[in-house]
N, C-alpha and C positions, 0 to 999 in steps of 0.2 A: 480558516484561514489556510492555504495552501501554502505549502513548504516550498522550496528553490526547486527541490528534485520533481516535486511534481509539477510547477512553471513550465521548467525546462523539458519535461514529458509532455505536456499540453502544447508546447510548441512547437514539437516534433511531428504530435498527431495532428493539429492542426495544418500544417504545411504539407503533410501527406494527404488533404483534404478529408480525412475523417471528420465524423461527426460527432457531439460528445454522446457519449453512451454508445461506441461502437464496440462490438462483442471483442474487437478483438484490444482494443483500449485496457492499460493497465493503470491507469488515474482512478483514484478511489470514487463512488459512486455518492457523493455527499453536497446540499443544496451548494456548502461555498465556493466548493470547486465547480458547478455546474455555472454557478455567476461568472466567476472569474473567467471559466472558458471562455463564455458568451462575449466579455470585455477583451480579453485576448483578441479573438477571434476578430472585433470588428477592430481593434487597434493594430493588428498586423493586415488586415485587407486596407485599412488605410493607407500605410505605409507604401504597401505595393501598390496602389493605386498612384502615389504620388512618386514613382519610378524609385522607390528604394529599395532594400534588401533587408530583411528582417535577418538578424545573425544572433543565432541561439549561444546562449552562455552554458561553459561547461563541457562535460562530455557527453555526446549526443548519442540517448538510447537506443540498440539497434530495436527497430520495430517490425523488422522480417522473422526475431527470432521465436523459433518453436519448438520448446522445451519438450521432451516425451514426459509425461507426469512421474515416469520410472525413475527420473532421474533426480527428482527432487526429495530430500531430507527433510521432514519436519522433526521440528525440538517444540514439546508444548511444556509453557510456564505457569505456573498458578501463583498468585499473591495474595494471601490472605490476611484480614484485617479483621482481629476479633474470633477469628476464628470460620470467618465468613470470606466468601469470593469476593475479591474485591478487583482481580482482574488476569484474566487469561490473555496470556499474549502466546505469539507461534513465532519460531526463526522458521525459515526458508533457506535450505540450503543447495544450491546446484551449479552444473558448473558454469563459472564465473560471475557467480553472484550469492548474494546473504540478503537477504530481506526481516523485517522485526514488522511483526504485528501486532495487534492489541484490539481483541473483541468488545465492537460495541454492539449499539443497538440495531445498526445499520450494515453491520458483518465486520467482514476484516479491515484496518484501518491503518496504513504505516505508521509506524512508532521509533523513535529513537529513545526511547524512553531504557529499552532494555541491555544499551549493550556496556553496562557496568557487568551483566552477569555473565560476561565472558571473560571478562578478567580478576576474576576474584571475588568482586562483592556480591555474594548467593545472597540476596534479598530474597528472592524466589526459590520456588521448588520444583524441579523438574519434573513432569507427571506422563502418565500416557496419555494415548489417542483417546481411549477410552474415559481413565479420570478424567480427562479434558472434556468430551462431551458429557460426561457426567456432571461437572464442576458449570456449565455452559448450562445444563436443563434445567440448573437452578435459577438461573438466569431467564430463562426461556427461550435461551440462543440457541439449541443443539440441533441446528438445522445448521448452521453454516461450519459446523465442525463432520466434512466428509470421513 
């Protein structure tokens, strides 16, 4: 089930005329997100057809932003369970944003799981990109770490 930030983002992208899967989109590529996108698009179209206005709650994300990759700092974290890879996380920090991701079978998925890591509860080990790639290799997911 998409979280409120993802739903907010979908509403903005649908309003801009984008289709699900648009390469500019920042919503995750998952089955539940695709289904929610389709339902949301139908609902928004119905509201507009009846002369209504679709109001987007919360902060409206800037869909025109193009941040050069060189301005993004990535920090990788590893959570081990009984000496094995339990989860690989990535923090992306750039001008005006901070995003947390967890690596899953379908790629990087937004998460709020590691917010405590920044305020001192160190349940995860900070690792290098190379170590992250090796850990991902053990899960057959190394293609997601560039």
